[in-house]
N, C-alpha and C positions, 0 to 999 in steps of 0.2 A: 356621291353618285345618285343618291335618292333625290337630292335637290336639283340635279341637272340631268334629267332623264334623256337618254339617247334613243336607241332603237328599242322596240318591245322585246326583242330577243335578248339584247344585252341587259336590259332592266330585269327581265325574268331570271336570267342567270345570276345577276348580283343579288336579287332578293332571295333566291334559293340558297346561295352561299351564306348570306346573313342569317337566315333561319337556321341552317345547319350549324353554323358557328355558335350562335347564341344558345341554341338548344344543347349542344355538346357541353359548352362551358357551364351552363346552368344545371344540367342533369348529373354531372359527375358526382358531387357529394351525395345527392339523393340515391343514386344507384349503389354506392358503396354501402350506405346504411341499410338500404332496402334488402340487400342480399342477406344481411344478418337477420332482418325481421321477418321476411316473407320470401317465398319463391313464386315467381310469376310464370305461368306456363308459357313455353316458347311460342305457342300458336296464337296467343292473344297479345294484342298491342296494349301496353299499359296506358298509353295516352293517345287519343285521336284528336287531331286538330280539325276543327270544322272550317271548311273552306267557304268563303263567301264570294259572291260575284263582285269582285273589286277590280277596277281598272288599274293595271299595274303602271300606267303612265301617270297616275295621280299620286304625287309624292305624299300628300297628307293621308290619302286612303291607305297607301302602302304602310306608312308608319303606324296608323291605327290598327291595321291588320296584324302587324308584327306584335304590337303591345297587347292587343286583345288575345291573340293566339297563344303567346307565351304565358300570359297570366292565366288563361283557361287551362293550359297544359299543366302548369305548376299546381293550380288548385285541385285539379282532378288527380294528379299524382299524389298529392298530400292526402286527399280523401281516401284513395284506394290503398295507399301504403303509408300509414301513419309512422312518423319518426319514433324510433325506440332506441334506447341506449344499447350499444353493442354488448352482447353478453360474452363473458370470458369463456373460452373453450379450454377447460382443464381436462387433460387426458385422464381416463379412469385409472384409479389406483389399483395396483396388483392386490389380489386377495391376500390378506395377512395369513401366514401359516405359522403355527406353533408346532414344534416337534420335539420328540425325545428319541434318540437313537441309542439303544443299549446293546452292548456286546458283552463278551465274557469278562473283559477287564476295563472297558471304558464306557463312558456315557457322554454323548454329545447332545446338546439341547439348545433350543431357542424358545424360551418360555419361562415358566415359574416352577417353584418347588412343588406346587400342587399338580402340575403336569407330570412331573417325575413320579409322584406318588400314584397317579392314575396308570401310568405306563407300567409300574412295578406290579400293580394288581392284575394286569392283563398278561404278564409275563409268566411263562411256565418254566420254572427252574432258572437256569442261566442261559436260556435261548437268546439268540439275536432277535431283536424286535425293533420295529419303527412304529411309534405312535405319533399321530399328528392330528391337528384340529384345523379345519378350514371351512369357512362359510357356515359356521354354526354347527358343524358335524364333526364327529371324532372317528378316526379310522386306525386300523393296525395293519401292518404288512409283515408277513412271516415268510414270504417267498424268498428262497435262497438266492436266486438270480438277481432279484431286485435289491436285496440286502448287500450282495457283493458289489453291485453298482454304486450303492450309497457309500460303502466303505471306500471304494476307489475315489469317489469325488471328494471325500473328506480327508484323504491321505495327505495331500499337501498341507492342509491346516495342521494335522497332527505332527508332521515333520517340523514345521516351523515352531510349533509349540514345544517340541523336544529341544530344539536349538535354544529357544528362550529359557527353558528350564536349566539347560547347561550353563548358559551365561549367568542366570540368576544364582546358581550355585557358586560360580566363581566370584560373583559380586559379594555374596554372603561371606565367602572365605576372606576376601580382601577386607571387607568390613570388620570381621573379627580381628584381623591383624591390626587394622587401624584403631580399633577400640583398645587393644592391648597396649599399643604404643601411646595412645592418648591417656591411658591410665597411668603409665610410667611418667609421662610428661606432667600430669596433674600432681603426682607425688613429688616430683622434683620442684614443681612450682610451689607446693606447700612448704617444702624445706627452704626455698628461696625467700618465701614470705616471712618465715620465722627468723632467718638470718637478718633480713632487712629490718625486722622489728627490733632485734638486739642491737643492730648498728644504729638505729635511731635512738635507743636508750643511751648507748655509749656517747653518741654525739651530744645528747642533752647534758650528760654529766661533764663532758669536756667543755661545753659552753659555760657551765656553772663554775668550773675551775678557772676558766679564763676571766670570769667576773671577779673571782676572789683575788687573782693575780693583779687585776687592775686597781684593787682597793688598797694597795700598799700594805701587804701583809708583813708580819714580823718574820725574822729569820727562820724561826721554828715552823711557822705556818707555810713559808715558801718551800721548805724542805718537804713537808707533808704534801703540799700541792704537787710538787715535782714527782714525788713517789707515786701518787695516785694517777698523775698524767701518764707516767711511763706504763703503769699497769693497764690503763685504758687504751693506750696506744698499741700495746702488745695484743690486747683482746681484739681491737679493730683490725689489726693486720691478720690475725688468725681467721676472723670472720671474712675478710676479703679473700683469703685463700680458699675457704670453703665455697664462697659465692662463685669464684672463678671455676672451681671444679664442677659445680652444679651447672654453670653456663655451658661448659664443654659437653657435659652429658646431654643437656637439652639440645645443643647444636647437633650432636651425634644422632639424635632421634629425628631431627627435622628432615634429613636426607631420605631415610626409608619412608617417612610419612609422605614426602613429596612424590616419591616413586609410586607408592601405593595410590596416591590421588590421581596420578597420570594413568595408571592401569585402570582405575575405576572410571575415569572419563572415557577411555577407549572402549571399555565394555558398555558404557552408557550409549555411545554412538552406535555400536553394533546392535544394541537392544532397540534403539529407535528405528534403525533400518529394518530390523526384523518386524517391528510393530507395523511399519508401512506395508511390508510384504504380507503380514497376517491379515490386514484389512482387505487387501486385494484378493487374497485367497478365500477369505470368508465370503466376500461379496459374490465371487464366482461360484463357490460351493452352494450358497443359498439360492442363487439363480438356478443352478442345476437341480437343486432339490425341489424348487417350485415346479420346474418342467417335469421332473420325475413323478411328483405327486399327481400332477394332472394326468399323466399317462397311466399311472397305476389306478386311478379312479376310473378312467375310461375303459381300461382293460379288465377291471374286476380284481386285480391283484390286491387292491386295498379293500379291506372288509370294514363295513360300518359297525361300530360298537356303541354308538350313542347318537 
């Protein structure tokens, strides 16, 4: 279109479209980065093109106008808004809260043993007390209403903990029974090992007698060999009977051990499910605790102690 000019009105329209299109394409990446680096007031224009008295019917002049205008625009944009790497926008972290909540029979905490010791020093007798530290300061709450609210928010955690304790007790009971059966199995295994050793000795003696028989013994020697062989054969049969009895005892113990193993696996699955519930309950209770602490500080229910 520039090389074949028509009417001035059509040329002016084409030139304007070209300027707008080139400007839009060129400015997009700069505008994205510039928003990260600086904020330009809405009332000021970041770039001003200087218009020259150029005859729009002169194609060469129009091309020079476009090149010069765009180059000037980009140079001024870069000078006023230098490119800078986009900075990561990390949301502010919640203020870390350490706390120790003490009642007559329980202590709930998120902190260290030193925090528990500080809370004990501030406690009068066996009163309910919340000690917490946030933003470099330490506070205590003795207000009965606030403490009841804290007790309610941690109640689900305590209930899940009680369920876990119950399952843990059942696992401990099953483990004790497994240990008892395992001890009996070990004892049977030791007896089997002794019988196996004796069977090995008899087998070695039988092999020696077989060697003597192959050496063409005398009639008296054959009689002695046969007598010893019969004795060893009787001993081997007796040991075989004992081994079979021990094997039966061992098999009898395998069934209850398998049953106990299945019970232990089922309790393990229940414990894992409770563990996931405990994580969710603790996250909710800690979030509620942070909100309560903020309210207590704002209302004055939390007293600064350090």
